[in-house]
MARDRENTI-360229 format. One record per atom (N, C-alpha, C, O): residue in three letters; x, y, z; residue number from 1; atom name. Coordinates in pm, 1 decimal, always signed. Example, Ala and Ser with C-alpha at 12.3 -4.5 7.8 and 13.67 -1.06 7.14 Angstrom:
2
aa | px | py | pz | i | at
ALA | +1319.0 | -569.0 | +780.0 | 1 | N
ALA | +1230.0 | -450.0 | +780.0 | 1 | CA
ALA | +1320.0 | -330.0 | +780.0 | 1 | C
ALA | +1423.6 | -331.9 | +846.5 | 1 | O
SER | +1285.0 | -225.0 | +708.0 | 2 | N
SER | +1367.0 | -106.0 | +714.0 | 2 | CA
SER | +1290.0 | +3.0 | +787.0 | 2 | C
SER | +1340.9 | +113.8 | +803.9 | 2 | O
// end
This chain:
58
aa | px | py | pz | i | at
MET | +6715.8 | +11552.2 | -469.7 | 1 | N
MET | +6688.6 | +11518.3 | -607.5 | 1 | CA
MET | +6727.1 | +11372.1 | -632.0 | 1 | C
MET | +6827.4 | +11323.8 | -579.5 | 1 | O
LEU | +6647.8 | +11304.2 | -710.6 | 2 | N
LEU | +6675.4 | +11164.1 | -741.3 | 2 | CA
LEU | +6787.2 | +11151.9 | -843.9 | 2 | C
LEU | +6795.7 | +11228.7 | -939.8 | 2 | O
THR | +6871.3 | +11054.3 | -820.8 | 3 | N
THR | +6976.7 | +11028.5 | -919.4 | 3 | CA
THR | +6931.2 | +10914.9 | -1010.5 | 3 | C
THR | +6864.8 | +10821.9 | -964.8 | 3 | O
PRO | +6966.0 | +10921.4 | -1137.7 | 4 | N
PRO | +6923.5 | +10814.6 | -1229.3 | 4 | CA
PRO | +6987.1 | +10681.2 | -1191.7 | 4 | C
PRO | +7103.6 | +10675.0 | -1152.6 | 4 | O
SER | +6910.5 | +10577.9 | -1204.0 | 5 | N
SER | +6958.4 | +10443.6 | -1172.9 | 5 | CA
SER | +7030.0 | +10384.4 | -1294.3 | 5 | C
SER | +6985.9 | +10403.6 | -1407.6 | 5 | O
PRO | +7139.5 | +10313.1 | -1271.7 | 6 | N
PRO | +7208.2 | +10249.8 | -1385.3 | 6 | CA
PRO | +7137.1 | +10123.2 | -1432.4 | 6 | C
PRO | +7175.6 | +10064.8 | -1533.7 | 6 | O
TYR | +7034.7 | +10080.7 | -1360.4 | 7 | N
TYR | +6964.7 | +9957.3 | -1393.3 | 7 | CA
TYR | +6835.2 | +9986.2 | -1466.9 | 7 | C
TYR | +6772.3 | +10090.0 | -1446.1 | 7 | O
ARG | +6796.3 | +9894.3 | -1552.3 | 8 | N
ARG | +6668.5 | +9904.8 | -1622.2 | 8 | CA
ARG | +6584.5 | +9783.5 | -1588.8 | 8 | C
ARG | +6635.2 | +9671.6 | -1581.2 | 8 | O
VAL | +6457.7 | +9806.0 | -1569.1 | 9 | N
VAL | +6364.5 | +9696.5 | -1546.8 | 9 | CA
VAL | +6296.8 | +9668.7 | -1679.8 | 9 | C
VAL | +6239.2 | +9758.1 | -1741.8 | 9 | O
ARG | +6304.5 | +9544.6 | -1722.3 | 10 | N
ARG | +6244.6 | +9507.7 | -1850.3 | 10 | CA
ARG | +6134.1 | +9405.2 | -1826.7 | 10 | C
ARG | +6153.2 | +9305.4 | -1757.3 | 10 | O
SER | +6020.6 | +9431.9 | -1885.0 | 11 | N
SER | +5909.6 | +9337.1 | -1879.2 | 11 | CA
SER | +5909.6 | +9257.5 | -2008.5 | 11 | C
SER | +5908.9 | +9315.5 | -2117.1 | 11 | O
PRO | +5910.3 | +9126.8 | -1998.2 | 12 | N
PRO | +5913.7 | +9046.3 | -2120.9 | 12 | CA
PRO | +5783.8 | +9060.2 | -2199.6 | 12 | C
PRO | +5675.4 | +9068.7 | -2141.9 | 12 | O
LEU | +5796.2 | +9062.2 | -2331.2 | 13 | N
LEU | +5678.3 | +9069.1 | -2416.7 | 13 | CA
LEU | +5615.3 | +8931.8 | -2435.8 | 13 | C
LEU | +5496.4 | +8920.9 | -2465.8 | 13 | O
PHE | +5695.5 | +8827.2 | -2418.3 | 14 | N
PHE | +5649.9 | +8691.0 | -2440.6 | 14 | CA
PHE | +5680.2 | +8605.9 | -2318.4 | 14 | C
PHE | +5776.5 | +8632.9 | -2246.6 | 14 | O
PRO | +5599.2 | +8503.4 | -2293.8 | 15 | N
PRO | +5626.0 | +8414.5 | -2179.0 | 15 | CA
PRO | +5749.2 | +8328.6 | -2204.7 | 15 | C
PRO | +5789.0 | +8307.9 | -2319.3 | 15 | O
ASP | +5809.1 | +8278.9 | -2096.6 | 16 | N
ASP | +5924.4 | +8190.4 | -2113.0 | 16 | CA
ASP | +5877.6 | +8050.5 | -2153.7 | 16 | C
ASP | +5758.4 | +8019.9 | -2149.1 | 16 | O
TYR | +5971.4 | +7967.6 | -2193.0 | 17 | N
TYR | +5937.7 | +7835.3 | -2245.7 | 17 | CA
TYR | +5868.7 | +7745.9 | -2143.0 | 17 | C
TYR | +5782.2 | +7666.0 | -2178.7 | 17 | O
THR | +5905.7 | +7758.6 | -2017.2 | 18 | N
THR | +5841.8 | +7677.7 | -1912.9 | 18 | CA
THR | +5692.7 | +7709.1 | -1903.6 | 18 | C
THR | +5610.4 | +7618.5 | -1890.8 | 18 | O
THR | +5658.6 | +7836.3 | -1909.9 | 19 | N
THR | +5518.3 | +7877.1 | -1903.4 | 19 | CA
THR | +5442.6 | +7828.9 | -2026.4 | 19 | C
THR | +5330.2 | +7779.9 | -2015.3 | 19 | O
VAL | +5503.3 | +7842.7 | -2142.3 | 20 | N
VAL | +5438.7 | +7797.5 | -2266.4 | 20 | CA
VAL | +5415.1 | +7647.1 | -2261.9 | 20 | C
VAL | +5308.7 | +7600.0 | -2302.1 | 20 | O
ARG | +5512.5 | +7571.9 | -2213.6 | 21 | N
ARG | +5498.0 | +7425.7 | -2203.9 | 21 | CA
ARG | +5378.7 | +7389.0 | -2115.6 | 21 | C
ARG | +5301.6 | +7299.2 | -2149.4 | 21 | O
ARG | +5363.7 | +7458.1 | -2003.0 | 22 | N
ARG | +5250.9 | +7431.1 | -1912.5 | 22 | CA
ARG | +5117.8 | +7467.3 | -1977.5 | 22 | C
ARG | +5020.3 | +7393.0 | -1966.7 | 22 | O
LEU | +5114.4 | +7582.2 | -2045.2 | 23 | N
LEU | +4990.4 | +7624.7 | -2109.8 | 23 | CA
LEU | +4949.2 | +7530.2 | -2221.7 | 23 | C
LEU | +4830.4 | +7503.3 | -2239.6 | 23 | O
LEU | +5046.0 | +7479.7 | -2296.7 | 24 | N
LEU | +5012.8 | +7386.2 | -2404.4 | 24 | CA
LEU | +4948.7 | +7259.3 | -2350.2 | 24 | C
LEU | +4860.3 | +7202.5 | -2414.3 | 24 | O
LYS | +4992.1 | +7214.4 | -2233.4 | 25 | N
LYS | +4930.2 | +7096.6 | -2171.3 | 25 | CA
LYS | +4786.2 | +7126.8 | -2129.4 | 25 | C
LYS | +4697.4 | +7042.7 | -2144.0 | 25 | O
ILE | +4764.2 | +7247.4 | -2077.6 | 26 | N
ILE | +4630.1 | +7287.0 | -2033.9 | 26 | CA
ILE | +4537.5 | +7304.2 | -2153.5 | 26 | C
ILE | +4421.3 | +7263.7 | -2148.6 | 26 | O
TRP | +4588.3 | +7364.3 | -2261.1 | 27 | N
TRP | +4506.6 | +7394.5 | -2378.6 | 27 | CA
TRP | +4494.0 | +7277.8 | -2474.9 | 27 | C
TRP | +4428.3 | +7290.9 | -2578.2 | 27 | O
ASN | +4554.0 | +7166.0 | -2444.8 | 28 | N
ASN | +4550.7 | +7050.5 | -2534.5 | 28 | CA
ASN | +4405.6 | +7011.0 | -2564.5 | 28 | C
ASN | +4328.8 | +6981.5 | -2472.9 | 28 | O
GLY | +4368.9 | +7010.7 | -2691.7 | 29 | N
GLY | +4234.9 | +6972.9 | -2733.2 | 29 | CA
GLY | +4136.1 | +7089.4 | -2739.1 | 29 | C
GLY | +4024.6 | +7073.7 | -2788.7 | 29 | O
GLU | +4176.1 | +7205.0 | -2689.2 | 30 | N
GLU | +4088.7 | +7322.3 | -2691.8 | 30 | CA
GLU | +4089.6 | +7381.6 | -2833.2 | 30 | C
GLU | +4196.0 | +7392.5 | -2894.1 | 30 | O
PRO | +3973.5 | +7419.6 | -2885.9 | 31 | N
PRO | +3970.8 | +7479.5 | -3019.8 | 31 | CA
PRO | +4055.0 | +7607.8 | -3026.3 | 31 | C
PRO | +4057.8 | +7687.0 | -2932.1 | 31 | O
LYS | +4122.1 | +7625.6 | -3137.9 | 32 | N
LYS | +4209.4 | +7740.7 | -3158.2 | 32 | CA
LYS | +4135.2 | +7872.5 | -3137.3 | 32 | C
LYS | +4190.3 | +7966.7 | -3080.3 | 32 | O
GLU | +4011.6 | +7879.1 | -3183.0 | 33 | N
GLU | +3932.6 | +8001.6 | -3170.2 | 33 | CA
GLU | +3913.8 | +8040.9 | -3024.1 | 33 | C
GLU | +3919.4 | +8159.1 | -2990.3 | 33 | O
ASN | +3891.5 | +7941.9 | -2937.0 | 34 | N
ASN | +3872.6 | +7970.4 | -2794.5 | 34 | CA
ASN | +4000.0 | +8027.3 | -2731.6 | 34 | C
ASN | +3994.6 | +8122.3 | -2653.5 | 34 | O
VAL | +4114.0 | +7968.4 | -2766.5 | 35 | N
VAL | +4241.4 | +8014.4 | -2711.0 | 35 | CA
VAL | +4271.3 | +8156.4 | -2759.2 | 35 | C
VAL | +4311.3 | +8241.4 | -2679.7 | 35 | O
LEU | +4252.6 | +8182.5 | -2887.5 | 36 | N
LEU | +4278.7 | +8315.7 | -2941.9 | 36 | CA
LEU | +4184.2 | +8419.7 | -2882.2 | 36 | C
LEU | +4224.6 | +8533.4 | -2857.6 | 36 | O
CYS | +4059.7 | +8381.9 | -2858.8 | 37 | N
CYS | +3963.3 | +8472.9 | -2796.0 | 37 | CA
CYS | +4007.3 | +8506.4 | -2653.6 | 37 | C
CYS | +3999.5 | +8622.0 | -2612.1 | 37 | O
MET | +4053.7 | +8405.7 | -2578.0 | 38 | N
MET | +4099.8 | +8428.4 | -2441.9 | 38 | CA
MET | +4221.5 | +8521.3 | -2440.6 | 38 | C
MET | +4228.4 | +8613.8 | -2359.7 | 38 | O
ILE | +4317.3 | +8496.6 | -2530.3 | 39 | N
ILE | +4436.6 | +8581.0 | -2538.3 | 39 | CA
ILE | +4396.9 | +8724.7 | -2571.4 | 39 | C
ILE | +4451.5 | +8819.2 | -2514.4 | 39 | O
SER | +4303.4 | +8741.0 | -2662.1 | 40 | N
SER | +4257.1 | +8874.2 | -2700.4 | 40 | CA
SER | +4191.8 | +8946.0 | -2582.7 | 40 | C
SER | +4215.4 | +9065.0 | -2562.0 | 40 | O
GLN | +4110.6 | +8875.1 | -2506.1 | 41 | N
GLN | +4043.8 | +8935.5 | -2390.6 | 41 | CA
GLN | +4145.0 | +8977.6 | -2283.9 | 41 | C
GLN | +4131.6 | +9084.4 | -2224.2 | 41 | O
ILE | +4245.8 | +8894.0 | -2260.0 | 42 | N
ILE | +4349.8 | +8929.2 | -2162.5 | 42 | CA
ILE | +4425.2 | +9052.6 | -2209.6 | 42 | C
ILE | +4450.3 | +9144.0 | -2131.1 | 42 | O
TYR | +4461.3 | +9055.5 | -2336.7 | 43 | N
TYR | +4534.3 | +9169.6 | -2392.2 | 43 | CA
TYR | +4452.1 | +9298.3 | -2379.8 | 43 | C
TYR | +4506.6 | +9403.5 | -2346.2 | 43 | O
ASN | +4323.4 | +9290.7 | -2406.3 | 44 | N
ASN | +4237.7 | +9409.4 | -2397.9 | 44 | CA
ASN | +4228.2 | +9463.7 | -2255.6 | 44 | C
ASN | +4211.7 | +9584.1 | -2235.9 | 44 | O
GLN | +4238.4 | +9375.5 | -2157.2 | 45 | N
GLN | +4228.8 | +9419.2 | -2017.8 | 45 | CA
GLN | +4362.9 | +9462.6 | -1960.8 | 45 | C
GLN | +4366.9 | +9540.4 | -1865.5 | 45 | O
ALA | +4472.7 | +9413.7 | -2017.5 | 46 | N
ALA | +4604.8 | +9441.6 | -1961.1 | 46 | CA
ALA | +4654.0 | +9581.4 | -1996.5 | 46 | C
ALA | +4712.6 | +9649.3 | -1912.2 | 46 | O
ARG | +4631.2 | +9624.6 | -2118.3 | 47 | N
ARG | +4677.5 | +9754.1 | -2168.2 | 47 | CA
ARG | +4830.1 | +9762.2 | -2168.1 | 47 | C
ARG | +4898.7 | +9660.0 | -2166.9 | 47 | O
THR | +4881.5 | +9883.7 | -2169.4 | 48 | N
THR | +5025.4 | +9907.1 | -2173.8 | 48 | CA
THR | +5063.9 | +10001.0 | -2061.2 | 48 | C
THR | +4975.9 | +10060.5 | -1998.9 | 48 | O
PRO | +5193.4 | +10016.2 | -2032.8 | 49 | N
PRO | +5234.1 | +10111.3 | -1928.9 | 49 | CA
PRO | +5191.3 | +10254.7 | -1960.4 | 49 | C
PRO | +5171.2 | +10334.7 | -1869.0 | 49 | O
LYS | +5177.4 | +10287.7 | -2088.6 | 50 | N
LYS | +5135.5 | +10422.5 | -2124.8 | 50 | CA
LYS | +4986.1 | +10443.8 | -2103.3 | 50 | C
LYS | +4941.5 | +10557.1 | -2085.7 | 50 | O
GLY | +4909.3 | +10336.4 | -2104.5 | 51 | N
GLY | +4765.4 | +10345.5 | -2083.0 | 51 | CA
GLY | +4719.5 | +10239.4 | -1985.3 | 51 | C
GLY | +4643.6 | +10150.2 | -2022.9 | 51 | O
PRO | +4764.5 | +10247.0 | -1858.4 | 52 | N
PRO | +4730.8 | +10143.4 | -1760.7 | 52 | CA
PRO | +4583.0 | +10140.3 | -1725.8 | 52 | C
PRO | +4511.7 | +10238.9 | -1744.5 | 52 | O
VAL | +4538.7 | +10029.1 | -1676.1 | 53 | N
VAL | +4400.1 | +10011.7 | -1634.5 | 53 | CA
VAL | +4392.6 | +10024.5 | -1483.2 | 53 | C
VAL | +4470.4 | +9961.3 | -1411.8 | 53 | O
ASP | +4299.0 | +10106.2 | -1433.1 | 54 | N
ASP | +4279.0 | +10120.6 | -1289.4 | 54 | CA
ASP | +4182.2 | +10013.9 | -1242.8 | 54 | C
ASP | +4062.5 | +10021.9 | -1270.6 | 54 | O
ARG | +4232.7 | +9914.2 | -1172.4 | 55 | N
ARG | +4148.6 | +9803.1 | -1126.9 | 55 | CA
ARG | +4097.8 | +9825.2 | -985.0 | 55 | C
ARG | +4036.1 | +9735.9 | -927.0 | 55 | O
SER | +4122.8 | +9942.4 | -928.8 | 56 | N
SER | +4078.0 | +9969.0 | -792.4 | 56 | CA
SER | +3930.9 | +10007.4 | -785.5 | 56 | C
SER | +3871.1 | +10004.1 | -677.9 | 56 | O
LYS | +3872.5 | +10043.5 | -898.1 | 57 | N
LYS | +3730.5 | +10079.2 | -899.9 | 57 | CA
LYS | +3645.0 | +9955.0 | -879.3 | 57 | C
LYS | +3671.1 | +9849.3 | -936.8 | 57 | O
LYS | +3542.1 | +9969.9 | -796.0 | 58 | N
LYS | +3455.4 | +9854.5 | -769.5 | 58 | CA
LYS | +3317.5 | +9880.5 | -820.9 | 58 | C
LYS | +3229.7 | +9795.1 | -808.1 | 58 | O
// end
């Protein structure tokens, strides 16, 4: 039987500051609508741990 682990794995909900700094340089001059659309598309494909996406299908 498995024993419970005293450790928890936490996935951050937000990127760290280093990642945000890099993205802001890349997105510099890009229209806000384009960036928000991209974020929305990524979110729609990522899902949550309760409803994961099976990417093994071809």
